[in-house]
N, C-alpha and C positions, 0 to 999 in steps of 0.2 A: 504493500500499499504506500502510495506517495502522499505526502502532506506538506503544504507550504508552512513556513514559520508563522506567518500572520493569519490567524484563524478568521479574522474579519474580511479578509480578502475574498472578492467574488470568485476567484479562480482556485480557492482552497480545494484541493483534491482529497475526497474522502476515500475513494476506491477507483481502481482502474483495472481493466483486463479485457479478455476476448469473450464475446458472446456470439451465438448463432442467432441471426435475426431473419425473421420470415419476411418475405417481400410484401409490398403493399397489397398485391393481389392474392397473396396466400399460396402461391404456386411453388416457390423455391425458397431455399435458405442460403445465407451468406454470413461468413464470419466477419465481425466488425470489432474494432478496438473501441471500448467504451470508457468514458470518464464520468464519474459521479462527483459532482461538486456540491457544495451546501445549497445551491440554487436550482441546478438543472443536471439532466442526464444528456451527454453529447456523445455522438459516435462518428467514427472515421473509418475510412477503408482498413487502415492498419496502424501500427505504432509509428512507422516511419512518416506517414502523412501527418500524425498528430505532432511529432517532433519537429517537422519542417514548418508546419503552419498551425499552431494550436488554436488560432482564432478562426480557422476555416473548416469547421466540422461539416459533415454531411447533413446532420440534423440535430436538433435540440428539443428536449421536452422539459419545460419548467416543472419542477417538483410540486409547486402549488396547483398545477393543472391536472395532476394525476388523480383520477377518480377511483380506480381500483388497481391493486397489485395483488396478484394471487399466485401462490406457489402450487404448481400442478403436480410435479413429481420430482423425485431425486433418484437417479439410477446411476451406479458406478461413479459417484462423486460429481455428476453433472445435474444441475437443477434446472428444471423447465418452469418458467413462470409466464404469466399473462400480465400485460400492463395496458390499462386503458386510460387515456387522457382526453381532456376536453379539446386540446389543440397541441399541435407540434409544428415545429418549423423546419423546412428543408433549406439547404444551403442558399438558394436563390432568394428565399423569403427572409433569411436572416440578414442578408445584405441590405434589403429595403427597409427593415425596422430600425 
């Protein structure tokens, strides 16, 4: 787990790692590098993309917008969960806001 020295910093990282994310249409799965901060969940193609451009995530979900987070199963150390949010922002939407 990475953590910045200043816990009030908006980029304070609580946890980071790899997840498998289901596509928007629900037909395929892709591994993504995820950063959980005190304010949001951000994901990138991989760790290298995050290290090159931390402010250029593929998408972001504000934690305050999460409606439901449900653990589905845990098999061989891998946890499957469902996350439902009111809104999330893709890369092109983040640049506009």
